[in-house]
N, C-alpha and C positions, 0 to 999 in steps of 0.2 A: 938754640936759635929758631925761630919760624921762618918755614918758607914759603917764599912769595905768592907761590902759584894757587896758596890756600887761600882762597875766598867764599863767601857765601854765594852758593848758587841753588837756587832753587827748581826746584823741578818744574815742567808744567804738564808732567804726566798725569796728576789729581786733578789739575783743574778741567783738563781736557776730556779727561774719562767722566769726570761728574755730567759736563754739559753733553757727553754723547747718551750717557744714561738718562737724563732729563728729555731729551729728545726720542729717545725710544721708547721712553714709558710713555711720552705725551702721544706717539704715533700707535703706539698699542693700545692707549684708551681710545683714541680717536676710531681703531677698527674695530674694537670691540662695541663701542656704541654704536658703530653704523650697521654692524653685523645686527645688533638686537635691534636696534631702529628698523629694520627691512621685514623684522617679522610681525609687527604691530600692522593692525589695519589702519585704514587712511583716516584721518581727523579733519574735517572742512570747519573753519573759522571763518564765522560770517561778522562782518562788521555791524554796527547797529543800525538801525534806518534815523534818521533825522528829520525833523520837524522844522517846514520851513516857515519860520516865526518872522521875515521880511515885513509882511504886512500888516499894517496897522489894524485894528480892530475898530 
């Protein structure tokens, strides 16, 4: 005879643990990338110069 209190219950520990692991990995990636980029020299990026072509020749 089967017991009535036996039913399929899925644990939420694995998905929550996986989510927390992913968040931790992203935060570690950002922290390491931020620390690595602080050691580099400043790089200036300049926009290209535009020529005013609105005047007819």
